[in-house]
PLY file of the C-alpha trace (Angstrom):
ply
format ascii 1.0
element vertex 163
property float x
property float y
property float z
element edge 162
property int vertex1
property int vertex2
end_header
11.38 -17.11 19.75
9.15 -19.86 21.05
10.78 -22.88 22.62
9.00 -25.06 20.08
10.50 -23.24 17.09
13.92 -23.13 18.69
13.74 -26.89 19.38
12.65 -27.57 15.78
15.61 -25.57 14.46
18.00 -27.39 16.77
16.66 -30.76 15.55
17.29 -29.65 11.97
20.83 -28.53 12.81
21.56 -31.99 14.25
20.92 -33.52 10.81
23.78 -31.66 9.14
27.56 -31.50 9.61
27.44 -27.68 9.34
24.64 -25.82 11.14
24.31 -23.34 8.24
23.04 -26.22 6.09
19.84 -26.26 8.15
18.77 -22.82 6.93
16.09 -23.98 4.47
14.27 -26.28 6.91
14.68 -23.68 9.66
13.07 -21.03 7.44
10.27 -23.48 6.63
9.60 -24.12 10.33
9.60 -20.38 11.03
7.16 -19.74 8.20
4.86 -22.46 9.51
5.09 -20.98 13.00
4.58 -17.30 12.07
2.56 -17.69 8.85
5.20 -15.76 6.90
8.83 -14.74 7.29
8.35 -11.54 9.21
11.39 -9.70 10.59
10.66 -11.45 13.90
10.64 -14.86 12.18
13.92 -14.13 10.39
15.43 -13.02 13.69
14.31 -16.29 15.30
15.96 -18.33 12.54
19.10 -16.22 12.76
19.27 -16.74 16.52
18.72 -20.47 16.18
21.42 -20.88 13.53
23.89 -18.25 14.77
23.58 -16.32 11.51
22.63 -12.75 10.75
19.01 -11.92 9.92
20.32 -10.44 6.65
21.82 -13.82 5.69
18.50 -15.52 6.44
16.62 -12.93 4.37
19.05 -13.32 1.46
18.37 -17.06 1.34
14.61 -16.72 1.86
14.28 -14.09 -0.87
15.85 -16.44 -3.42
13.07 -19.05 -3.14
9.44 -18.41 -4.02
8.29 -21.00 -1.48
8.95 -18.48 1.28
6.54 -15.65 2.00
8.19 -12.33 2.79
4.83 -10.59 3.13
1.73 -11.70 5.06
-0.51 -14.15 3.19
-4.16 -15.11 3.45
-5.62 -18.27 4.90
-5.10 -19.94 1.52
-2.38 -19.49 -1.07
-3.16 -20.05 -4.75
-0.20 -20.12 -7.12
-0.54 -20.21 -10.89
2.35 -21.66 -12.87
3.26 -19.19 -15.60
6.20 -21.05 -17.14
6.22 -21.69 -20.89
4.47 -25.09 -20.86
1.55 -23.80 -18.80
1.52 -20.43 -20.54
1.12 -22.10 -23.93
-2.09 -23.77 -22.79
-3.81 -20.90 -21.03
-2.12 -20.07 -17.74
-2.35 -16.36 -18.55
-6.12 -16.62 -18.95
-6.36 -18.55 -15.69
-4.37 -15.90 -13.89
-6.59 -13.13 -15.27
-9.70 -15.05 -14.17
-8.31 -15.50 -10.64
-7.47 -11.79 -10.54
-10.97 -10.90 -11.75
-12.73 -13.22 -9.29
-10.58 -12.08 -6.36
-10.47 -8.42 -7.44
-6.72 -8.40 -6.84
-3.60 -8.25 -8.99
-1.02 -11.02 -8.45
0.86 -11.07 -6.21
-1.80 -9.95 -3.79
-4.34 -10.93 -1.19
-8.10 -10.60 -1.43
-9.65 -7.70 0.49
-11.13 -10.10 3.05
-7.66 -11.57 3.66
-8.66 -15.12 2.86
-6.83 -15.86 -0.40
-3.39 -14.86 -1.62
-2.78 -15.14 -5.36
0.74 -15.57 -6.68
2.44 -16.42 -9.98
5.25 -18.93 -9.86
7.81 -19.68 -12.51
7.42 -23.47 -12.52
5.57 -26.06 -10.48
7.18 -28.97 -12.32
3.96 -30.36 -13.79
4.69 -29.51 -17.40
2.85 -32.56 -18.76
-0.26 -31.83 -16.72
-0.72 -28.12 -17.22
-1.95 -25.68 -16.61
-1.01 -26.35 -12.98
-2.32 -24.42 -10.01
-1.02 -24.99 -6.50
-3.59 -24.57 -3.75
-2.08 -24.59 -0.27
0.82 -26.66 -1.67
-1.48 -29.23 -3.30
-1.41 -29.40 -7.10
-4.50 -29.03 -9.25
-3.58 -30.26 -12.71
-5.26 -29.62 -16.08
-6.87 -26.60 -14.40
-9.53 -24.82 -16.46
-11.15 -21.39 -16.32
-14.43 -22.97 -15.19
-12.59 -24.43 -12.18
-11.67 -21.00 -10.78
-15.00 -19.91 -9.24
-15.78 -23.29 -7.57
-12.25 -23.46 -6.15
-12.47 -19.97 -4.69
-15.91 -20.71 -3.23
-14.52 -23.85 -1.56
-11.52 -21.95 -0.19
-13.65 -19.14 1.18
-15.89 -21.66 2.94
-12.87 -23.20 4.70
-11.24 -19.92 5.77
-11.07 -18.84 9.36
-14.24 -16.87 10.06
-14.06 -13.18 10.91
-10.46 -13.16 12.09
-8.41 -10.10 11.39
-5.80 -10.70 8.73
-2.38 -9.12 8.51
0 1
1 2
2 3
3 4
4 5
5 6
6 7
7 8
8 9
9 10
10 11
11 12
12 13
13 14
14 15
15 16
16 17
17 18
18 19
19 20
20 21
21 22
22 23
23 24
24 25
25 26
26 27
27 28
28 29
29 30
30 31
31 32
32 33
33 34
34 35
35 36
36 37
37 38
38 39
39 40
40 41
41 42
42 43
43 44
44 45
45 46
46 47
47 48
48 49
49 50
50 51
51 52
52 53
53 54
54 55
55 56
56 57
57 58
58 59
59 60
60 61
61 62
62 63
63 64
64 65
65 66
66 67
67 68
68 69
69 70
70 71
71 72
72 73
73 74
74 75
75 76
76 77
77 78
78 79
79 80
80 81
81 82
82 83
83 84
84 85
85 86
86 87
87 88
88 89
89 90
90 91
91 92
92 93
93 94
94 95
95 96
96 97
97 98
98 99
99 100
100 101
101 102
102 103
103 104
104 105
105 106
106 107
107 108
108 109
109 110
110 111
111 112
112 113
113 114
114 115
115 116
116 117
117 118
118 119
119 120
120 121
121 122
122 123
123 124
124 125
125 126
126 127
127 128
128 129
129 130
130 131
131 132
132 133
133 134
134 135
135 136
136 137
137 138
138 139
139 140
140 141
141 142
142 143
143 144
144 145
145 146
146 147
147 148
148 149
149 150
150 151
151 152
152 153
153 154
154 155
155 156
156 157
157 158
158 159
159 160
160 161
161 162
């Protein structure tokens, strides 16, 4: 584990009366550091918190904000909860899948964009909602898909190998 990640985890622990309470922010720091919660990342969190890697995985697997598989340079999440579904989220998802030539959850062949479905983004009054790298795009329409993907592809890391 890098000293930086270890120090970040220790700072989180200091905020809580019980070190186990720092697991969510520790997982978040590890994901930011590694790009996803690889076995190595989970081991680093476990070491920093004095927990088992299995305990860290059990917590991480409960929340869809944690990536347990490698992701692309950009992460696009389509809310598929009832409010968004009633106003076209399913069509949006199909259009993203068509444009990216990938089935959700999945990553484009060039490794730049990961597409995921999420149960709820909490923007029920502004749907359909799409999260792009943790920023919400509200009232998203089918005609917004291609321009968004073009913008994301233009801001991806050039010719790097992707996991």
